[in-house]
Kinemage of the C-alpha trace (Angstrom):
@kinemage 1
@onewidth
@group {chain A} dominant
@subgroup {mainchain}
@vectorlist {calphas} color= white
{ca met a 1} P 71.099 -0.930 18.756
{ca ile a 2} L 73.003 -4.195 18.431
{ca asn a 3} L 73.726 -3.381 14.787
{ca ile a 4} L 75.038 0.036 15.708
{ca leu a 5} L 77.363 -1.476 18.299
{ca arg a 6} L 78.707 -3.938 15.778
{ca gln a 7} L 79.250 -1.255 13.186
{ca arg a 8} L 80.762 1.410 15.421
{ca ile a 9} L 82.810 -0.447 18.040
{ca pro a 10} L 85.790 -1.323 15.818
{ca phe a 11} L 86.291 2.345 14.912
{ca leu a 12} L 85.766 3.396 18.517
{ca phe a 13} L 88.389 0.958 19.595
{ca met a 14} L 90.812 2.453 17.103
{ca val a 15} L 90.252 5.929 18.525
{ca leu a 16} L 90.451 4.899 22.139
{ca leu a 17} L 93.377 2.471 21.825
{ca val a 18} L 95.741 4.517 19.688
{ca gln a 19} L 98.910 4.614 21.752
{ca pro a 20} L 99.405 8.335 22.568
{ca ala a 21} L 102.729 10.034 22.956
{ca phe a 22} L 102.252 9.728 26.704
{ca ser a 23} L 101.043 6.080 26.874
{ca ala a 24} L 100.391 4.493 30.186
{ca asp a 25} L 101.042 0.815 31.021
{ca thr a 26} L 99.580 -1.295 28.188
{ca lys a 27} L 97.656 -3.532 30.541
{ca gln a 28} L 96.105 -0.541 32.265
{ca ala a 29} L 95.334 1.185 28.933
{ca ser a 30} L 93.429 -1.905 27.701
{ca lys a 31} L 90.764 -1.590 30.362
{ca leu a 32} L 87.979 0.191 28.524
{ca pro a 33} L 85.004 1.840 30.338
{ca thr a 34} L 82.356 -0.411 28.749
{ca ala a 35} L 79.335 1.352 30.273
{ca glu a 36} L 80.553 4.777 29.165
{ca ile a 37} L 81.254 3.501 25.648
{ca gln a 38} L 77.698 2.130 25.546
{ca ser a 39} L 76.389 5.601 26.534
{ca phe a 40} L 78.543 7.183 23.811
{ca val a 41} L 77.167 4.819 21.152
{ca glu a 42} L 73.578 5.418 22.273
{ca thr a 43} L 74.109 9.182 22.167
{ca phe a 44} L 75.725 8.867 18.745
{ca glu a 45} L 72.721 6.905 17.467
{ca thr a 46} L 70.229 9.342 19.033
{ca ile a 47} L 71.874 12.293 17.233
{ca arg a 48} L 72.247 10.341 13.972
{ca glu a 49} L 68.557 9.403 13.856
{ca gly a 50} L 66.808 12.272 15.631
{ca tyr a 51} L 68.758 15.557 15.191
{ca val a 52} L 66.821 18.175 13.262
{ca glu a 53} L 69.478 18.318 10.515
{ca thr a 54} L 71.085 15.377 8.761
{ca leu a 55} L 74.701 14.890 9.865
{ca ser a 56} L 77.165 12.404 8.497
{ca asp a 57} L 78.688 9.872 10.860
{ca glu a 58} L 82.059 11.620 10.406
{ca asp a 59} L 80.561 15.009 11.350
{ca ile a 60} L 79.007 13.595 14.522
{ca leu a 61} L 82.204 11.880 15.551
{ca his a 62} L 84.291 14.965 14.967
{ca lys a 63} L 81.937 17.062 17.034
{ca ala a 64} L 82.097 14.500 19.829
{ca leu a 65} L 85.906 14.402 19.756
{ca lys a 66} L 86.138 18.181 19.654
{ca gly a 67} L 83.829 18.513 22.637
{ca met a 68} L 85.750 15.910 24.598
{ca val a 69} L 89.106 17.638 24.088
{ca ser a 70} L 87.976 21.289 24.318
{ca gly a 71} L 86.164 20.521 27.560
{ca leu a 72} L 89.519 19.861 29.259
{ca asp a 73} L 90.866 23.418 29.303
{ca pro a 74} L 90.904 26.554 27.072
{ca his a 75} L 94.034 25.440 25.167
{ca ser a 76} L 93.346 21.787 24.227
{ca glu a 77} L 91.807 21.168 20.785
{ca tyr a 78} L 91.024 18.328 18.359
{ca phe a 79} L 92.245 18.976 14.805
{ca thr a 80} L 90.941 17.346 11.656
{ca lys a 81} L 93.525 16.906 8.909
{ca thr a 82} L 92.474 20.185 7.264
{ca glu a 83} L 92.536 22.038 10.590
{ca leu a 84} L 95.937 20.609 11.385
{ca ala a 85} L 97.312 21.991 8.110
{ca asp a 86} L 95.791 25.393 8.946
{ca phe a 87} L 97.311 25.274 12.450
{ca asn a 88} L 100.749 24.498 11.052
{ca glu a 89} L 100.341 27.391 8.638
{ca leu a 90} L 99.454 29.715 11.532
{ca thr a 91} L 102.517 28.748 13.542
{ca ser a 92} L 104.711 29.331 10.481
{ca gly a 93} L 103.797 33.012 10.622
{ca asn a 94} L 102.386 33.188 7.044
{ca tyr a 95} L 98.592 33.231 6.624
{ca ala a 96} L 95.707 35.327 5.369
{ca gly a 97} L 93.667 36.953 8.113
{ca ile a 98} L 93.301 40.048 10.266
{ca gly a 99} L 96.272 39.391 12.568
{ca val a 100} L 95.062 38.852 16.162
{ca glu a 101} L 96.024 36.420 18.888
{ca val a 102} L 93.000 35.384 20.983
{ca glu a 103} L 92.288 33.348 24.116
{ca met a 104} L 89.121 32.167 25.796
{ca lys a 105} L 88.998 33.951 29.133
{ca asp a 106} L 86.008 33.297 31.360
{ca lys a 107} L 84.173 32.038 28.257
{ca arg a 108} L 84.813 35.322 26.474
{ca leu a 109} L 86.900 35.525 23.294
{ca thr a 110} L 89.524 37.994 24.430
{ca ile a 111} L 92.223 39.533 22.246
{ca val a 112} L 95.642 38.927 23.788
{ca thr a 113} L 97.328 41.108 21.188
{ca pro a 114} L 97.011 42.347 17.624
{ca ile a 115} L 100.092 41.295 15.642
{ca asp a 116} L 102.429 44.158 14.706
{ca gly a 117} L 101.585 45.639 11.309
{ca ser a 118} L 98.352 43.643 10.885
{ca ala a 119} L 94.956 44.926 9.794
{ca ala a 120} L 93.697 44.583 13.366
{ca ala a 121} L 96.598 46.630 14.784
{ca glu a 122} L 96.160 49.348 12.216
{ca ala a 123} L 92.402 49.533 12.900
{ca gly a 124} L 93.057 50.260 16.580
{ca ile a 125} L 91.963 46.938 18.088
{ca leu a 126} L 93.547 46.600 21.527
{ca pro a 127} L 94.583 43.843 23.960
{ca gly a 128} L 91.705 43.049 26.280
{ca asp a 129} L 89.032 43.729 23.656
{ca val a 130} L 86.303 41.032 23.666
{ca ile a 131} L 84.996 39.756 20.317
{ca ile a 132} L 81.229 39.360 20.456
{ca lys a 133} L 80.343 38.701 16.825
{ca ile a 134} L 82.249 37.762 13.666
{ca asp a 135} L 80.290 38.858 10.585
{ca asn a 136} L 76.770 37.748 11.536
{ca thr a 137} L 77.809 34.905 13.823
{ca leu a 138} L 77.786 35.169 17.610
{ca ile a 139} L 80.875 33.388 18.949
{ca thr a 140} L 79.075 31.984 22.008
{ca asp a 141} L 79.890 28.277 22.394
{ca leu a 142} L 82.009 28.127 19.220
{ca gly a 143} L 85.245 26.156 19.360
{ca met a 144} L 88.523 27.934 18.849
{ca gln a 145} L 89.149 26.302 15.483
{ca asp a 146} L 85.691 27.390 14.298
{ca ile a 147} L 86.502 30.943 15.385
{ca val a 148} L 89.818 30.881 13.537
{ca thr a 149} L 88.025 29.617 10.402
{ca leu a 150} L 85.539 32.502 10.591
{ca met a 151} L 88.283 35.122 10.888
{ca arg a 152} L 90.397 33.725 8.104
{ca gly a 153} L 89.583 33.943 4.401
{ca glu a 154} L 90.792 34.980 0.961
{ca val a 155} L 93.237 37.865 0.681
{ca gly a 156} L 91.248 41.051 0.039
{ca ser a 157} L 87.990 39.789 1.473
{ca thr a 158} L 86.396 41.644 4.374
{ca val a 159} L 85.292 40.567 7.825
{ca ser a 160} L 83.322 42.496 10.378
{ca leu a 161} L 83.906 42.328 14.130
{ca asp a 162} L 81.678 43.540 16.971
{ca ile a 163} L 83.972 44.158 19.934
{ca glu a 164} L 83.171 45.024 23.547
{ca arg a 165} L 85.536 47.491 25.171
{ca glu a 166} L 84.838 48.955 28.634
{ca gly a 167} L 81.120 48.262 28.336
{ca glu a 168} L 80.757 49.724 24.849
{ca ile a 169} L 80.279 47.872 21.570
{ca lys a 170} L 82.556 48.948 18.729
{ca his a 171} L 82.202 47.809 15.107
{ca tyr a 172} L 85.157 47.169 12.817
{ca glu a 173} L 85.321 46.336 9.103
{ca leu a 174} L 88.688 44.732 8.345
{ca thr a 175} L 90.239 43.579 5.083
{ca arg a 176} L 92.018 40.230 5.266
{ca arg a 177} L 95.519 40.162 3.961
{ca leu a 178} L 98.569 37.920 3.984
{ca val a 179} L 100.206 38.091 7.361
{ca glu a 180} L 103.912 37.597 6.762
{ca asp a 181} L 105.011 38.248 10.260
{ca val a 182} L 108.683 39.015 10.853
{ca ser a 183} L 108.805 38.316 14.510
{ca val a 184} L 111.925 40.317 15.383
{ca thr a 185} L 112.618 43.994 14.750
{ca ala a 186} L 115.681 45.906 15.912
{ca lys a 187} L 116.948 49.456 16.044
{ca trp a 188} L 119.141 51.838 18.039
{ca leu a 189} L 117.402 53.903 20.724
{ca asp a 190} L 120.402 55.848 21.936
{ca thr a 191} L 124.171 55.661 21.825
{ca gly a 192} L 125.016 52.053 22.559
{ca ile a 193} L 121.420 51.089 23.530
{ca ala a 194} L 119.904 48.448 21.260
{ca tyr a 195} L 116.160 47.784 21.030
{ca phe a 196} L 114.790 44.347 20.044
{ca arg a 197} L 111.072 43.697 19.747
{ca ile a 198} L 109.806 40.095 19.469
{ca ser a 199} L 106.157 40.159 18.471
{ca gln a 200} L 105.636 36.374 18.850
{ca phe a 201} L 107.797 33.259 19.049
{ca gln a 202} L 107.761 31.489 15.707
{ca gly a 203} L 109.834 28.471 14.827
{ca asp a 204} L 112.857 30.539 13.812
{ca ser a 205} L 112.465 33.592 16.053
{ca asp a 206} L 115.667 32.777 17.991
{ca leu a 207} L 117.635 32.682 14.760
{ca glu a 208} L 116.043 35.976 13.671
{ca phe a 209} L 117.047 37.412 17.037
{ca tyr a 210} L 120.694 36.314 16.661
{ca gln a 211} L 120.825 37.824 13.169
{ca ala a 212} L 119.383 41.104 14.413
{ca ile a 213} L 122.029 41.200 17.211
{ca asp a 214} L 124.841 40.552 14.742
{ca lys a 215} L 123.552 43.277 12.390
{ca leu a 216} L 123.519 45.965 15.099
{ca ala a 217} L 126.769 44.788 16.651
{ca ala a 218} L 128.455 45.195 13.255
{ca glu a 219} L 127.393 48.862 13.267
{ca ser a 220} L 128.422 49.804 16.791
{ca lys a 221} L 129.198 48.347 20.198
{ca ile a 222} L 126.052 47.308 22.113
{ca gln a 223} L 126.239 48.578 25.705
{ca gly a 224} L 122.657 48.002 26.823
{ca val a 225} L 119.604 46.129 25.549
{ca val a 226} L 115.849 46.703 25.693
{ca leu a 227} L 113.944 43.460 24.961
{ca asp a 228} L 110.367 44.369 24.238
{ca leu a 229} L 107.928 41.418 24.862
{ca arg a 230} L 104.778 43.524 25.404
{ca asn a 231} L 101.733 42.004 23.733
{ca asn a 232} L 103.746 38.969 22.776
{ca pro a 233} L 101.291 36.061 23.025
{ca gly a 234} L 103.960 33.373 23.071
{ca gly a 235} L 104.472 30.600 20.548
{ca val a 236} L 107.209 28.025 20.126
{ca leu a 237} L 108.923 27.065 23.365
{ca gln a 238} L 112.265 26.230 21.775
{ca ser a 239} L 112.517 29.714 20.226
{ca ala a 240} L 111.973 31.320 23.656
{ca val a 241} L 114.695 29.117 25.087
{ca gly a 242} L 117.046 30.234 22.276
{ca val a 243} L 116.391 33.896 23.105
{ca val a 244} L 117.194 33.403 26.788
{ca asp a 245} L 120.338 31.510 25.753
{ca ala a 246} L 121.641 34.742 24.176
{ca phe a 247} L 121.819 36.309 27.677
{ca val a 248} L 122.617 33.383 29.931
{ca asp a 249} L 125.649 31.084 29.525
{ca lys a 250} L 124.812 28.337 31.994
{ca gly a 251} L 122.059 26.984 34.238
{ca met a 252} L 118.367 26.177 33.838
{ca ile a 253} L 116.190 28.233 31.495
{ca val a 254} L 112.859 26.453 31.953
{ca tyr a 255} L 111.581 23.020 32.847
{ca thr a 256} L 108.286 21.275 32.384
{ca thr a 257} L 106.572 18.594 34.398
{ca gly a 258} L 103.340 16.614 33.890
{ca arg a 259} L 101.841 13.196 34.520
{ca his a 260} L 104.002 11.261 32.071
{ca glu a 261} L 107.762 11.005 31.754
{ca met a 262} L 107.718 12.316 28.175
{ca ser a 263} L 106.103 15.549 29.411
{ca lys a 264} L 109.033 16.188 31.725
{ca ser a 265} L 111.849 18.166 30.165
{ca gln a 266} L 114.600 20.577 30.985
{ca phe a 267} L 116.131 23.310 28.864
{ca lys a 268} L 119.538 24.657 29.893
{ca ala a 269} L 121.680 27.498 28.690
{ca thr a 270} L 124.706 26.915 26.490
{ca glu a 271} L 127.813 29.066 26.411
{ca lys a 272} L 128.152 28.806 22.601
{ca asn a 273} L 124.956 30.808 22.007
{ca thr a 274} L 125.620 33.595 24.554
{ca lys a 275} L 125.707 36.980 22.901
{ca phe a 276} L 125.345 39.246 25.947
{ca lys a 277} L 126.977 37.805 29.065
{ca gln a 278} L 127.115 40.912 31.250
{ca ile a 279} L 125.688 43.996 29.615
{ca pro a 280} L 122.572 45.482 31.294
{ca val a 281} L 119.185 44.394 30.004
{ca val a 282} L 115.653 45.661 30.504
{ca val a 283} L 112.692 43.441 29.553
{ca leu a 284} L 109.403 45.149 28.843
{ca val a 285} L 106.192 43.146 29.611
{ca asn a 286} L 102.504 43.811 30.049
{ca asp a 287} L 99.231 41.903 30.428
{ca gly a 288} L 99.447 40.876 26.784
{ca ser a 289} L 102.754 39.069 27.384
{ca ala a 290} L 101.890 35.373 27.573
{ca ser a 291} L 103.301 31.853 27.533
{ca ala a 292} L 106.730 31.800 25.817
{ca ser a 293} L 107.298 35.491 26.510
{ca glu a 294} L 106.657 34.801 30.219
{ca ile a 295} L 109.284 32.033 30.062
{ca val a 296} L 111.836 34.532 28.770
{ca ala a 297} L 110.981 37.229 31.345
{ca gly a 298} L 110.864 34.725 34.189
{ca ala a 299} L 114.165 33.089 33.286
{ca leu a 300} L 116.044 36.371 32.917
{ca gln a 301} L 114.501 37.568 36.138
{ca asp a 302} L 115.544 34.418 38.076
{ca his a 303} L 119.076 34.584 36.675
{ca lys a 304} L 119.220 38.270 37.647
{ca arg a 305} L 120.212 39.075 34.071
{ca ala a 306} L 117.560 41.682 33.437
{ca val a 307} L 115.293 44.242 35.064
{ca val a 308} L 111.741 43.285 34.155
{ca leu a 309} L 109.676 46.476 33.740
{ca gly a 310} L 106.038 47.057 32.948
{ca thr a 311} L 102.853 45.445 34.248
{ca glu a 312} L 101.951 41.925 35.360
{ca thr a 313} L 101.877 39.351 32.562
{ca phe a 314} L 98.964 37.166 31.302
{ca gly a 315} L 99.699 33.987 33.279
{ca lys a 316} L 99.656 31.125 30.718
{ca gly a 317} L 102.042 28.593 32.140
{ca ser a 318} L 100.843 25.407 30.446
{ca val a 319} L 102.450 23.381 27.668
{ca gln a 320} L 100.530 22.069 24.673
{ca thr a 321} L 101.737 19.112 22.590
{ca val a 322} L 100.371 18.235 19.191
{ca val a 323} L 99.834 14.478 19.184
{ca pro a 324} L 99.223 12.958 15.704
{ca leu a 325} L 96.584 10.239 15.385
{ca ser a 326} L 96.636 7.275 13.001
{ca asn a 327} L 93.856 8.733 10.815
{ca gly a 328} L 95.789 11.931 10.073
{ca asp a 329} L 93.982 14.079 12.637
{ca ala a 330} L 95.725 15.353 15.760
{ca val a 331} L 95.073 16.399 19.355
{ca lys a 332} L 96.632 19.580 20.741
{ca leu a 333} L 96.726 18.575 24.351
{ca thr a 334} L 97.804 20.328 27.505
{ca thr a 335} L 100.456 17.959 28.822
{ca ala a 336} L 102.509 19.886 31.384
{ca leu a 337} L 103.148 23.051 33.262
{ca tyr a 338} L 106.368 24.955 32.858
{ca tyr a 339} L 108.444 26.444 35.644
{ca thr a 340} L 111.088 29.172 35.805
{ca pro a 341} L 114.634 28.284 36.931
{ca asn a 342} L 113.736 29.022 40.557
{ca gly a 343} L 110.710 26.728 40.420
{ca arg a 344} L 107.993 29.318 40.004
{ca ser a 345} L 104.810 28.318 38.142
{ca ile a 346} L 103.493 31.028 35.914
{ca gln a 347} L 100.090 29.362 35.383
{ca ala a 348} L 97.202 31.637 36.349
{ca gln a 349} L 99.649 33.942 38.066
{ca gly a 350} L 102.013 35.549 35.595
{ca ile a 351} L 105.325 37.338 36.058
{ca thr a 352} L 105.390 40.328 38.409
{ca pro a 353} L 107.848 42.952 37.054
{ca asp a 354} L 110.754 44.197 39.176
{ca leu a 355} L 109.501 47.687 38.414
{ca ile a 356} L 105.772 48.244 38.037
{ca val a 357} L 105.438 50.952 35.398
{ca pro a 358} L 102.020 51.344 33.733
{ca gln a 359} L 101.835 52.682 30.261
{ca ala a 360} L 100.948 56.352 30.592
{ca thr a 361} L 100.547 59.436 28.458
{ca leu a 362} L 102.650 62.353 29.680
{ca thr a 363} L 101.341 65.879 29.410
{ca phe a 364} L 103.631 68.864 29.704
{ca asp a 365} L 102.920 72.432 30.655
{ca lys a 366} L 102.436 74.400 27.482
{ca asp a 367} L 105.510 76.441 26.604
{ca pro a 368} L 107.273 75.984 29.945
{ca phe a 369} L 109.484 78.905 30.850
{ca leu a 370} L 113.030 77.726 31.498
{ca val a 371} L 116.154 79.844 31.821
{ca lys a 372} L 119.650 78.472 32.288
{ca glu a 373} L 122.872 80.241 33.154
{ca ser a 374} L 124.105 79.850 29.597
{ca glu a 375} L 121.291 82.109 28.394
{ca leu a 376} L 122.165 85.039 30.622
{ca lys a 377} L 123.969 87.913 28.980
{ca gly a 378} L 127.635 87.987 29.874
{ca his a 379} L 127.666 84.513 31.472
{ca leu a 380} L 130.998 82.786 32.072
{ca gly a 381} L 131.951 79.841 29.906
{ca asn a 382} L 132.292 76.269 31.157
{ca gly a 383} L 135.425 75.879 33.304
{ca thr a 384} L 136.696 72.862 31.334
{ca gly a 385} L 135.589 74.059 27.923
{ca gly a 386} L 132.493 71.852 27.841
{ca lys a 387} L 129.536 72.499 25.583
{ca glu a 388} L 127.011 74.916 27.015
{ca arg a 389} L 123.420 73.726 27.411
{ca thr a 390} L 120.348 75.886 26.979
{ca ser a 391} L 116.708 75.406 27.969
{ca ala a 392} L 116.025 74.028 24.523
{ca asp a 393} L 118.523 71.230 25.200
{ca val a 394} L 116.692 70.351 28.422
{ca leu a 395} L 113.336 70.076 26.675
{ca ser a 396} L 114.750 67.993 23.802
{ca asp a 397} L 116.289 65.516 26.310
{ca ile a 398} L 112.810 64.705 27.560
{ca gly a 399} L 112.049 63.967 23.960
{ca glu a 400} L 109.345 62.417 21.918
{ca leu a 401} L 109.937 58.931 23.385
{ca ala a 402} L 108.600 59.997 26.774
{ca arg a 403} L 105.475 61.294 25.100
{ca thr a 404} L 104.803 58.277 22.884
{ca asp a 405} L 105.985 55.319 24.941
{ca phe a 406} L 106.486 56.017 28.660
{ca gln a 407} L 107.502 52.459 29.537
{ca leu a 408} L 110.192 52.407 26.849
{ca phe a 409} L 111.373 55.836 27.990
{ca gln a 410} L 111.799 54.437 31.505
{ca ala a 411} L 113.721 51.480 30.183
{ca val a 412} L 116.160 53.705 28.349
{ca thr a 413} L 116.533 55.879 31.447
{ca ile a 414} L 117.462 52.799 33.524
{ca leu a 415} L 120.052 51.656 30.962
{ca lys a 416} L 121.623 55.069 30.907
{ca thr a 417} L 121.798 55.247 34.685
{ca leu a 418} L 122.648 51.672 35.628
{ca pro a 419} L 126.329 51.723 34.519
{ca lys a 420} L 126.926 54.739 36.716
{ca leu a 421} L 125.339 52.970 39.736
{ca val a 422} L 127.406 49.792 39.432
{ca gln a 423} L 130.774 51.409 38.760
{ca lys a 424} L 133.392 50.381 41.319
């Protein structure tokens, strides 16, 4: 055992004494838990010599480091150099896979959302589905990076998922493909009402958002905005701040606080980025809206710049920081909690909408019988020469939107009505 100590301690010292981004007092950091290190080395030697399969020293150490970090909370991870490159590729929005965002929830691999246009979304996989098996591998006790590795692969290759939904097991065969996720889509919903969907917050999502605004604004005057953050799992904090900045010209957007000074930060609005200072806004959220999307909804809610509509959000209010290590690996560590401008913590609570509107499927009476004055023989014309409306006009006003997306229909209804309510 003495030989093992002499061989391993220098490397252990390097791992334990690397100055992290959130370093404590040097004198305090130098006090190493000698007894615990001895236990670690003994455990290391026991595995090295007695485990049923032969493992390299590097493999054992990586497993130990991964277990140490992942045991902290569901969002902290240890990355090897290869895994760090994969992680950076994922956050860039370009990768080969099936296109799902997942979280460990009560030790169950739960789908937060399928990414728009992905193989998973097209197959009908839904938020809240629980992945039981990937190909022939049960995901029990697997680390998140191991799970990501199983789901990713070569473009055109297939992966099978066994998914639990409402007590039933469903089987899916999916073909991996390059996910080139454009995070922002935009369109007109009605006269003057612009719709923006942000599927996730990538590094440049705020710039995409500004470009989408400018494109629609060049076509017509924007008089109301629907910002759709449903099933948006979050992403890059700075992009979320940039999106809020388009609606708010001053004041706090979000702040973070943790144990160390470097984990404490504030993000404030700037007038130069404001695109919509006063026009009415409705933000759509649901239980798949998490992290950065909750920052946006919470900030706009606190500043009274938007009506938040939908269902309660996921409740991920923690901040992860990727801390590089001297050997090229990295630790993704939960370092802080973030708070809305009014000091609300979203962690394990979420954002409660101003208007609780569940997603629903409307059914209409078949062939409803409607008769309006304009359809009676010999009726008088409109007194001011206005266009006459028939029963067909009434039915078309309800429209396809109410049938296909009830929450969005409600948002549009609010934006049509709100200007009339606030007129002086």
